[in-house]
N, C-alpha and C positions, 0 to 999 in steps of 0.2 A: 708483570703489569707495570706500565709506565707511571711516573709521578704525575699527579693531577690535583687540582684544588678540590677540597671537600665542600659539599653544599652547606649553606648557612645553617640549616636545621641540624645537620650532623655536628657542626662546630659548636653549636650551643649545647648539645648533648654531651660531648666528650671533652670540651675545652677545659683547660686548667688555668687558675689564676696565678699559680706559681710553679714554674717548671725547673728553673735552675737557681739554687741557693748558694752555691759555692763551687770550687774546683772539683770536689769529689763527685758532685751531681753532674757536672759537665762530662767527666770521664765515664760515669755510668751510662749516660745517654749515648755517648760515642761508641763505647764498647758494645752496647745493645745493637746499634746500627751495624757494627762490624760483624757480629755474630749472625744477624739477620741476612747479611750479604754472603754468608757461607765461609767466613774467614777461618783459617786454621792456625794462623799466626797473627798476634796482635801486640804491637809495641806501643807503650805509653811513656811519654816524656813530659816533664814539667820543669819550669825554672825554679830557682831556690825559694822564691816567695809564693810559688804555685799560682801566680796570676799573670806574670809577664808573658809566659808561654805555656800553653796546654796543647799537647799534640798526641793524636792517636793515629797510628798507621796500621793498615791491615793488608792481607793478601786475598781479600774477597773478590767477588766478580766485578767490582767497580761500578761506576755510575755511567749509564748510557749518555751519549752526547746530547740527545734531545731532552734529557732530564736535568742536566747540570745547572741550568739557569734557574731551576725551581727548588734546589735543595735547601736554600735558606729562606724560602718564602713560607710564611706562616700558614699552617693547615694545608700543606701540600704533602701528599704521601702516596706511596705505591702499594700500601698494604690493604687499604679498604677504599670503598667508593661511597658508602653511606653507613648510617648507624647500624643497620641490620647486619652488616658484614662483621661487626664486632663479635657477635655470638658464634661466628663461623671460624674465626682464626685460631681458636683454641691455643695450643702451645706453639703454633707455627712461627709467631713473631714476638719479639720482646717490646717493640715500639710500633705505634701505628697512628699517632695523632698528628704528626708533622709539626711539632712545636719546638723541639729542642734546638735545632740549628738556627731557627729563626730567633729564638730567645738569646742564643749565644751571640749572634750577629748584633742584635739590638743592645746588648750589654757590654760589648767589647769594641776596641778600636778597629779591629778587622778580623774577619774569618777568611782563611785561605783554604780552598778545597782543591786538591790535586788528585786526579783519577785517571785510570786507564782501563779499558775493557779488552777482552780477548779479541785479537784481530786488528787492533790499532797499532800503528807503527810507533807512535810516541804518546805520552800522556798529555793532559791539559791541566794547567793550574789557573784557578779563577780566584780573584780577590773580591770579596763581598763587602758592601757598605752596611750601615745599620738597618736599612730596610730590606736587606737580603737580596739586593740587586747587584748584578755583576758590574764592577767598575773597571776591571782589567782582566785580560785573558792572554795566556802565553802557552806555547808548546814546550814541553819539558821531557827529559828522560825520567821515566817512572815505571816500575813493574806493574803488572796487572794488580789492581786493588785501589785503595783510596787512602789518602792522608788528609786529615782535618787538623788545621793549626789555628788555634784561637789565640789572638794577640791582645795583651792588656785587658784581660777579663775584668769586669766590674768598673771599667774606666768612668762610666757615667753614673755610678752609684757609690759616691764617696763614703757614705756612712757604712754601708755593708762592706765595702772594700777594706776599711780600717778594721772592722771586726774580724774579717778573714785574715788580715795581715798579723793581727795580734796572736792568732793561734796557728800561724803557718808552720811552726815547728812540729805540729801534730799531724799535719796533712799527709806526709808520706806514709805514716803508719795507718792512717785511715784508708788510704788508697790500697795499701797491701791487704788490709782486711777485706776490702771490697773485692779485690781480685782473687783472694782465696775462696770467697764464696762462688765466684765464677768457675774456678778450677774444679770445685766439687760438683758443680752443675754441668760443666763441659770438660771432662777430664782428658779429652783428646786434643784440645786446643792449646797451643803454646802461647804463654803470656810472658811479657817482660816489662819491667818498669824501672825507670831511673830518673834521678834528679840531675839535670844538666849542670855540668861544671863542678859537681860535687866529688870530693875525693874519699868520702866515707863509704864503707861497704854497706852501711845501713841504708844508704840511699840508692841501692841497686837490688833488685829482686827479680827472680826468673823461675818460671815453671816450664820445664821441658819434658813433655810426656814421651814415653816409649810408644812404639806402634801398638795400636789397639789398647791403650791404657784404659783402665776401669776406674770406677769411683773409689775402689779400695786403694789403687795405686795413688790416686790423688790425695786421699785421706792420709796415707803414710807420709806424704811430703808436707801436708798442711798442718797436721796435728801430732805427728811423730809416732814411732813404733810403741813406746811405753804406753801411750794413750790407747792406740789401736788394740794392743794386747789385752786390755781390760774392757773391750767392747765387743758387741756382736751385731751382725747385720740382721735387719728385718726388712722384708719387702712386701708391700701391699699392692695389689692391683685389682681392678674391677672391670667388669663388662656390663653393658646395658642390661638391666633386668636381673642382675645377680648381685649377691652380697660380696663385699671385698674379701679377698683371700690373703692369708698371711703365710709367708715362707721365710726360711732362714737364708735362702740364697735365690737369685733370680732364676726362675724356671725357664727352660729353653722355649717352651711353647708360648710364654709371654713375649719373649723377644721376637718370635716369629709372627705373633698375632698383633697386627697394627690397629685392631679394632678395640683394644682396651681403652676404657674411658680415661684411666690414669694409672700411672705406676709411681709408687713412692718408695725410695730406698732410704733407709734410716740406719745410722750407726749409733747405737744406744749402749749405755753402761751395763755390764753384766750385773746380776743380782748382788753379788758380793765383791764388787770392785773396790779397790783401795782408795785412799785419799788422793793419790796422784792424779786420778781422773778429774777430780774437782779442781785441783790446783792448776792443771795444765790446760783446761778448756775454758777458763774464764778470761777470754781475750777478745 
């Protein structure tokens, strides 16, 4: 579905007064877009103060040429066409309102979008102004996928910028925590994060899944073996008109049945787990 403006009635129904509050929320919105684009590798980079540069690069299917001029326009989206579509998207998409990139453009000195789709000889990079309009466009070498680079975020909001700068030393750990949540939700996707020009190992983090990685594999890397050994899996799933069923592992028929209303996998402490579980999972 191509990107298009939402009707005013839909905008009033789903619009938000506050979309981006800081660099972590920018990264969340951009990662959501990458996952919606089918990305299997997502690379996040930020500057030391987390405001000068925020960049997310993915290997998703890219942005079609006819859609690129609309990516930073407010309430432009390819996910829905009206409010009624919201009830139909289910878990298909993580974002659908068409606000995040428009907000990033409005709050930053510039947003640079570089993308290439399958079949194009080269990629295209577009620099957007605060209104989300294209002010320059160039052909560049770029793999299939999209790179979003936000420059000087919060430039026009000095009070909020100072607040973010005061706690910028905490931003990398907040981003890692965010990405760990994505890892558990999407265990087959590769994530990497680094602070540009930093020499500290604490400012680099990566999750590189093996082929066919499961939630268990992801949990081992996120919360460690000592924690996992004191936990057990519980899987709930339901179908229309039936009560939820509980299992200790994912039943094969659930994986094969795409009509389940929902599937919930949970890693919970065993009945007599030790104190190590409490100590290691408060993060």
